[in-house]
LUMNUKOL-196159 format. One record per residue (C-alpha): residue in one letter; x, y, z. Coordinates in steps of 0.25 Angstrom, whole numbers, plus 5000, padded with zeros to 4 digits. Example, Ala and Ser with C-alpha at 12.3 -4.5 7.8 and 13.67 -1.06 7.14 Angstrom:
REM residues 2
A504949825031 S505549965029 
//
This chain:
REM residues 500
M479748014894 S480548104905 F481948144904 S482948254908 V482848394901 I483748504904 L483048644902 Y483848774899 D483548914898 F484548934886 Q484849054877 K485549024863 R485349044848 H484448954842 N485448904832 S486648884842 T487248754846 R487448804861 R486948724872 P486448764886 D487448764897 G486648804910 G485348844915 S484748714914 W483648634921 N483648484921 I482248434922 S481448314918 G480548324906 T479548224899 L479448214884 R478048234879 E477448134869 G477648164854 S478948244856 S480148224847 L481648224849 I481748354842 T480548434847 P480148364861 T479148424871 I479548394885 A478748414898 F479248474911 E478648484925 F479248604931 G478348624943 T477548744948 D478648844946 F478548824931 S477048834931 P476448944921 M475648984933 N476849024941 N477149174939 S478649144940 F478649044929 N479849054919 L480048944910 K481248984903 F481848854898 N482148854883 Y483148744880 A483348594884 Y484248474884 V483648334884 A484748234887 K483748124883 F483748174869 A485148234869 R484648364863 Y484548514866 Y483148574864 W482548714862 I481248724870 T480348784861 D479048794870 W478548774883 T477048724886 Y476448704899 D475348584901 G474848514913 G475948564923 L477048524913 W477948614904 H478148554890 A479448604883 S479448594867 M480848574862 K481648574850 V482948514848 D484148614847 V484948534837 L486148634837 A486448614852 T486048464852 F486948434840 R488048534843 P489148424844 Q488748364830 I488848504824 L490248534830 A490748394825 A490348424811 S490948494799 A490148574790 F490248674779 V490248804787 A489648924780 Y489849024791 D490449014805 E490949114815 S492449104811 T492949234805 N493049224790 T493049344781 D493449284768 I492149224763 V491049314759 D489849324768 S488749354760 R487849374772 L488349504775 S487749624769 M488549724760 I488449864763 T488049964752 A489050074756 K490450064750 T491850104753 I492750144741 E494250134743 S495350164732 K496850144730 I497650194719 G498950164712 M499750234701 F500450194688 S501850254688 K501750284673 L500350274667 G499550404669 Q500850484673 N500650584662 D501650694662 T501350834660 A501650834645 G500450754642 G500850604643 V501650534633 V501350504618 I501950374612 V502250404597 S502550284588 C503250314575 T504050264564 G505450314560 K506750274553 N506450124552 S505850104566 T504650134575 A504750204588 A503750254599 F504150384606 A503550434619 M503250584618 Q502550694625 P501450774617 V502350894616 A503450814610 I502450754600 S502050894596 Q503550924593 L503650804585 M502450834576 N502850984575 N504250934570 V503650844560 V502650944555 T503551064554 W504851004549 G505351084537 N504551204540 A505851284538 T505951434533 F506751444520 T507351574515 D507051614501 P508351564493 A508251684484 S508651774496 S509751694502 Y510751594497 P511051454500 G511851434513 S511451564519 P511451564534 N510051624533 D509551514525 S509651374531 F508851314520 G509651374509 E510951334517 A510351184518 L509951194503 W511251244499 N511951134507 A511051024500 L511351084486 T512851094489 G512950944494 S512450934508 V511150854507 S510850834522 W509850944523 W509150904510 K509150754514 R508450804527 V507450884519 A507150764511 V507050664523 N506250754532 L505350814522 A504950674517 S504850604530 N504150724536 G502950694527 N502650564535 A503350584548 A502050594556 E501550464550 N502750394557 I502050424570 R501250294571 A500550324584 A500450414596 V499850374609 Q499750454621 L499950384635 P499750424649 L501250414653 D502450504656 I503450494645 A504550474656 D503950334659 I504150284645 S505550224642 G506250264630 N507450344623 T507350474617 Q507550484602 Q507150564589 I505750534583 I505950494568 L504650484560 G504950404548 Q506250474543 Y505850604549 E506750654560 T505850734570 N506950784579 I506050754590 N506550664601 A505650574610 K505650454619 K505650324611 I504950214620 S505850094623 S504650004628 R503349994622 V502649954635 L502550044647 Y502349964661 D501650024673 S500949974686 C500250024698 Q499749954711 V498549984719 Q498049934732 I496649874734 P495949954745 W495249834751 R494249874762 Y494049724767 N494849604769 D493749504769 W492749444759 R492149584757 M493349604748 N492449534737 E491349594729 P490349644732 Y490949704745 T492149754738 E492349804723 I493749834718 Y494049934706 L495349954699 Y495550084691 I496650074681 P496850204673 Y496550184658 V495850054661 G494750104671 N494050054683 I494049904684 K493249814694 M494149714700 P493849574704 N493849564719 G494049414721 I495449424715 L495849544723 V495549494737 G496849474744 E497549574735 T498049704740 D498449784727 L498149784712 R499349814703 I499149864689 Y500149844678 A500049934665 Y500749904652 V500650014641 D500950004627 L501550134624 L501350134609 S499850104609 G499350144623 D498850004626 A498949964640 V498749834649 F498449854664 Q498649724672 V498049714686 Y498749624697 I498349594711 Q499349614722 P499949544729 S499549424721 D500149484708 K499049424700 L498549484687 I497049504688 A496649604677 A497249664664 Y496649784656 S497049834642 V496849974638 N497450084629 I497950204637 G498450284625 A497850404618 S498050424603 Y498950554602 P498650644590 I499850664582 G500150744569 A500150684555 S500750744542 N500250754528 I501650764521 S501850674509 P503250614509 A503150584494 Q502750734492 T503950774500 V504950684492 T504450744479 G504550884484 L506050854488 A506350804474 G505750924468 A506551014477 A507850944473 G507550974459 A507251114462 I508551124469 A509351064457 A508651164447 G508951274456 V510451244456 A510451234441 K509851374439 G510351454451 G511351384460 A511051364474 A510151484475 G509251434464 A509251294471 A508751354483 I507651434476 G507251314468 A507251224480 L506551314490 G505251314483 A505251164482 I505651144496 Q504651244501 G503551164493 I504051034499 M503851104513 A502451154510 A502051014504 N502550944516 T502051034527 P501150934535 N499750964539 S499550904553 S498450814556 S498050734568 I498050574569 G497650504581 G496650554592 G496550574607 G495850444610 G496150394624 G496650524628 A495850524641 T496750414647 Q497950504646 G497450584658 L497350464668 Q498250444679 G498950314682 T498150284694 C497550144697 T496450134708 V495850024716 T494550054722 V493849964732 I492349974734 S491949904747 H490549864754 N490549824768 T489549714774 D488749724786 P489149654795 I490649644791 P491349514789 G491849464802 D491049544811 P491049464824 N489649504827 A489149454814 T490049334814 A489549284827 I488149284821 M488349234807 G489749194805 T490649214793 P490749134781 T491649004782 M491148914770 R491948794772 V491748654779 R492348654793 S492248574806 L491148634816 A491948584828 N492548724831 V491348814826 E490748904835 G489849024833 Y489049034820 L489048924810 E488248904797 T488448784788 R488048734775 G487548594773 A487748554788 A487648404790 I487848384805 T487548234809 G487248174823 N486248094831 M485048184827 T483748174820 A483548214805 T482748334809 E483848374819 H484948354808 A484248444798 E483948554808 L485448554813 N486048564799 A485048664795 M485448754807 L486948734804 D486648784790 S485848904794 G486848944805 I487048904819 Y487948954831 V488948854836 E488948884851 L489648784861 G489048824874 G488348724883 
//
């Protein structure tokens, strides 16, 4: 069987749909017996110019089109026998069935369109890393003043409870007042007389004996309550704050019934609120924003370093951290919101307070009351025997005994646990660790060779360049072998080229 064959010297990629568009030789060929449609062998008589004996012989045809079969063929080999050249051919299914490819739809895994949102796992991650950080500051937390932060003292007094914000030096003054009240110096009544300007105790005692009971009442109330004054301090928690940032009004601290004459800021709101915002220092704006190419860590003082979930942060620019602190206990809740979406993504509960050591007393109120009763009896007996001077002499011993019995031995309650947090600054930090790829996503040189991820069903009508499908099923007037080969090539990656 003889028919027309167009021979080409044609250069293209093996997995390309391109067809030849020039450099052809239209010549008659004869199909050899036993040939197939897919791999025919066709004999050609070229003449003496193409004889292997001719030194100028150059047989360079490597491609053919057989209109009789409506197929393009690769020439895989030439053999010479009996004056004829025999071309061994194999069908080029991509060029032959290009119209069927372009008319189809398929699930496209990769194509040459620019797409940097889908992870391309084919690219290698580089070990070298880049570290970038951004910081933000709380306006209140960690802003310790020079006086050593603030201590919240919770106490009971005169039918109510209260919490006071105090600096350590004020607490020292408070405890000194509680411990040393009544350490007065009394003049021996035998060497003076009641009411003498040089003897304030005698004057006060004389006033008490002659009808003024205010001083005596004060002695009774304060000495009795002084015994358990420190026990009315229920808790003392040191916080990393500036006292100026705590709202409240100044008033006297009263421990039980004991008036300390120490003023402090009584807090008006138990919960303190604070916040800070930190920029996320993204290095990439494509799928490399995900792990393992990018890792994101958030440092919150008092909480620690936290690995953040990349997936929920993609598309966000900042993290905003809200802090809520219970001033009485030091318990704190930190909430993390993404910005600009303003969505809560994490919450952490910690205690940022440190137990603050404060004094206690060993004074017994019952013992004090008993002593006072004895003092009153001594005064009465003194009056009967020797008038005011005798009363002063009799009462002095009793009162001094009460003072001695009620001199407190200071001891420490509470400890310094959690104190390490008090020196932390209120700085939040977002750290981004980035690893690049080679090549980088969207590199035009790489995209032309391997495409970028598409991962969707689309029409192939406008596809040009690299194309790789999944489960291709191109149909047309072709053999089962051609059908299988064509679809397998599409799934392994081809180049849609429209020339020819």
